N, C-alpha and C positions, 0 to 999 in steps of 0.2 A: 751317409747321412739319411734319416728316415723321410721316407717318401708321404705324401700328403694322403689323409685318407681318402675313399674314394665318396662321392658324390652319393651315393645310394647308402652311404651310411648316414651322412650329414641331414638326407631326407629322412631317413627313420629315425633319427633324435629329435627333431621337430616335429613330428606326426606325435611321438608319443609323451613327447612337452603338450602336446594339444590337446592329445586324448585324455589327458591326465589333468589337465585345468579344466576342459569342460566335464568329466568328472567329479572335479572339486565344487564346481559351481550348482549342478545338479545338484549333489550332499546336500551344500549348503539351503541351496533355497527347498527342498524336502524338508530340513531340518526348519527354517521357518513358517514353513506352512505344516508341520507339525505342531511347532509350541504355537501359533495361533489356535489350530483348531482346540489343544487342548486348554489353554487359555478361556476360549469360550465356553469350552463345556463347565469349567471353571466357574467363570461368571453366571453362567446360568443355573448352576447346583447353588450356588451362593443365593440367587435371586429367589427362585425357589422357594429355600429353605426359610429367608428373609421374611417371604409371603405367607410362608406355612404360621410363623409363629408369630407373624403381625399378627394374622386371623386368631389365632390361638388365644395370647393376653390381651389381644380385643375384646373377646367377650368374658376373660378374670376379670379384668377392669372394671366392665359396665356390670358383672354377675351380681345379684340383690345378697346379702349377706342377712344373717336370719337376727336378728334381734338379739341384743346380751340382754343378760338377766342386771338390774337395779347394781347387786350388791356381785357381779361379776369381775373379777381379778383386772388388774391394768392389761395384763398379758394374754387375757383372750382373746382378744382381737387380733392379737399376731396371732395366735394359734389358727384362727379362721383364717389368717393369711396362710400360710404355713400348708395347712391343709390343702389349700388349693392349689397351690404346685409344688404337692409331694409326687401326683406321677412325672412331671417334667424330669423334677430331680433324679427318680430313680431310674428312668430312661437313659437319662443320661451316662449313669452311671454303671449301667449293661456295654456302654458301646465301648469302642475300640478306642485308645487313648487321640488318635489321629481324627478319626472322626467326631470324636466331642469335641473336640476344640473346634472344627467346623460350624457343629451346632452352638456352642456356647457364642459364637462370636455375631452369629446370625440373630441370638438371642438378645443378646448386648444390644445390637444395632436398632431392634425394635423396639427393646424399653428406652431406649435413648430416644428415637423419635416421636414415640408418645409421650417422654416428658418435657418436650415442647411445649405442649397445648392441653396439659392437664391441672386441675389444681382442685382443692379440697379434702376430701378422704381418698378421690381416687388417685388421687398424689401422694398421699401419704403411702396407701397401697401400692405403689409404685416403688416409693424409695424401699420398703420392706423388702421387696424382690427384688433390686439392688444388692441390699446386706446379704437377704439370706442363699442368692446365688454365688455369692462371693465377689462380684464385679467390683464393689467400691475397694475391697484391697485390692484387687488385681489394678485397678486406676493408682493405686497409691505408689505402689512398685512401677510402674509403668512411668512415673512421675520421675523415677529417677535411672530413666533408661540413658543408655550413653548417644543415642540417637536425638538431637533438639528435635525433628520433625514428630515424634515420638513422642515426647514429654509434652511438645505444643496440642500434641492432638489430646493426648492423655490431660491437661490441662483444662481445654474443652469441654471435654465429655465430661470430666470431677464437676463443673458446673452442672450440667444435665443430670446428674445422679440426683442432685439435689441432697444430699449426703453430707453433715457436716462434721464427719470424722474427716473428709480430707481436705479441711479449712489452715490445718497444720504445714500441711505439706503443700498446701499451694501458695502460704504465707511462705515460704519456703523457696519457692516458684519464683516468687518477685524479685528475686536475687540472680537471676540462670542468669547464665551469660551468653543466650542467646536473646532476644528481643521480642521474637513472636511468642515465644514461651513464657516471656513475662508478663506481653499482651494479655495470653490467653488465663494467665492466671488472674491479673487484673478484675477482668471479666466475669471470670467466675466468680471470685471472691463475693462480688458486688452482685451478682446473683444470689448467693447464698447469704449473705450475712445483710445486705442493704448499703445505706445511704452511712453505715460506721465502718462499711471498710475503705473509704476514703482514709480514715486516721490511720489506720496501717499501712495501705498502701502510698499516701505519703510519708511516711515515716520510713519505708525500708528503703524505696526507692531512691537511684542513684544513677543519675547522666543520663536523664532521660531525652531519647531522640526527636527529632522532630515528628516522627514517624508516631513512635509511642504518646508523645503529647495530644497527637492528633486524636488518635484512639481513646485515651483518658479523657481529654473532653468531650468524648462523646458522651462517657458514663456518668459525667460529673453535670451534664445540663440533665442528665435526665431526671436530675435531683433537684437541680435548679437551685432556689434558695435554701434548703435543707442541708445544702452541702458548704453553706456558708461558714459553720462553725467550724469545720473539719478544714475548709481552705485557710482558715486568720489561725489554725492553730499551725497550719502549712508554710506559716510565714516565717517559724521559728526555726524551718530545714537549715542543715547547714551544706546541702546539696544546693548550689545557687541552680541547676537547671529547674529542680522542683520549685523553686522559691519564685523562678519569674516565670513557673506555672500557674502557680498560686493566685501572683499578682494579677496576671491575665485574666486566668477565670473569674475573680474576685469583679473585674472591672466586668468583664462580657454581660457576668449577670445582673452585676448594677444594682449590690444590696449597700444601704449608707452606713449601716454599722462596720463594712468596709473602712471608711475612710478615716477614724483613727489608727488603727495599726499600720495604713499604707503610710498616712501622715509621718510616723515615729519612721518607719523607715525609709522614705526621703530627705526626712532631715538626720540619720544617726547613722544610718547602716558605710559602712565602710568602704564598697564598692559601688564605682560610679555608674556602672550599668545597671546594677538592680535600683540604684536609685532615681535613676530617668524611667525607667519601667511605672515606679511606685509614682513619677509625678505623674505618667503619662496615663496610669491609669485612675487618679483624681480627677484628671480634665477630665475624663470619659463620666464619671459618676457626676461631673458637675454641681459638685455640693462647695458651697460658700464658705463653710469651715476652712478649708485649704486656699482660700485668697490670700490671707497676708502671710503665708509661708512662701506662696507662690512669687508672691509679688518682689519678698527678700532674696528670691533665687535669679531674678532678671539681671544681674551685675553678677552671676558664678563665677569664677574664673574657666567655670569646664564651660564648653561650647554645648556639650550634648545636655546638661543640667538645665542650661540656660535656654537652650532651645525648645526642651521638651516643657519648662513652664512657664513660656510665653504661649505655646500653643493650649498649653493648658488653662492656663487666662482666658482665652481667647476661647474655649470653649465655657468655661463658666459665664466669662460677662462681667468685667471689674473695672467700671468708673474706676477707681483711686488708685488702680497702677496705671491710669496713660500717662501721667508725666513720666513714671520708667519709662515706659514701652517705647513714645515719642524718643528718646533719647538711645535705647537701642535702633530706631527708625534711621534716626539722622548719623550714629557711628558704624552701625553694624556692616557686617559682609551682604551682599544684595539678597540670598536667600533669609538670612533675617532679618532684612530689612521688610520683607514680603510675609512674613511670617508675623514681626510684630505690627504689621501697619494691617493684619487681617485680626488681631486680638484686636486693636485698639477699634474699628469698624466693630467689631460686635459689643462692645462695651454701649452701645447706643448710640444716642444722641450726643450726648459729652465727646466720644471716640468722633462722630463723624464728624459735629465742630472744628475737631482737631485735626484731622484728616484733611479738611479742606483748608485749614492757616500754612499746612505743610505742601500743598498742591500749590500755593502762591508765593513759597521760598524761591529763594535763589541755585539752589541745588537741584539740575537736570535730572540726575536720578532719583534724587527723592522726591521730584515734582512726578516724576513719571510711575514710581512704587504707591504713591498715594493716590493720581487718576486711575490706575489700573484697580487698586483695591476699592476705589470709590463707584469705578464703575460695573465692578463684580455685584456689589453690596445693590446696589442701585437696581440691577436687573432681577437679582434675587427677589427684592422687595415687589419688583412690579410682576414676578410668576405667582406671588403668594396673593 
């Protein structure tokens, strides 16, 4: 029978493991410190390069150029631009590939930052620099990178380059699998093309998420009424998310040219959700041309259509709809009774008189609803 190992041997094993663990901790700690030092040095080097190129390019962008002769070729101005950056390009060629990569990145970032704030001839000069250094073609390649965050950054930077060569690639990016890439592509196309970019964006886009819709609405609202024709075109989209987005934006902008196409959607579109959204938009537009159609929807079998129509009539103010609204007040569910009562009160003196007649009827619930709405409107009138 084997005897157990001596106690001294067990202690030696424990001590060895302790020393090994301690050494491992020391090595890992040293590795972390070294990594931080290396990263700090890299950041500082990149910052120095960025600052240096920012100073150089600021001088070139502000440099006065000699006037061209009246009969000068169109390319003469580009020749002047090329001469300005000739020495920088020659220096880059003489560098090792690794150093050239870092230098070009610092130069690219400096130029992109300038692009945010310049216009006119300086902007044209900057765009030429982007082309000449090859940054435009590089951005197009990056838009096909396998990593979505690189594609998103490339889509953003492509718009800042202000180079129209990237428009085709940005249009393709509107169908990217990642929403951040699609959003950046939309913003860049709007920056490059202007309000007409909305035609392409709304035609190509599919399955707009809530976040994408919010970002796109910011772009649309910058153009305001100029965006209306393209939003009206978007009402023909086969994608329901795009269609609903266009309806919402037309209601938000409040342009009356949208009334007729919205009326067509409200009466003819096969999807109840879209019809209800179009009805809501008509109410927000407040145009009386929709009154007859909305009144005809008060008895619609679909609750959503019926309720949105009643709410819309309340926004418009429709005395002729009061008889039908009274019917819904008497027969509808509680929520529908309240909405109908408010729509009746919004129709003016005719509606207020009708509500008072309900308040003295025999139905306790209808009396309660009528009295509540009468009080609401009385308080609102006193405040105004």
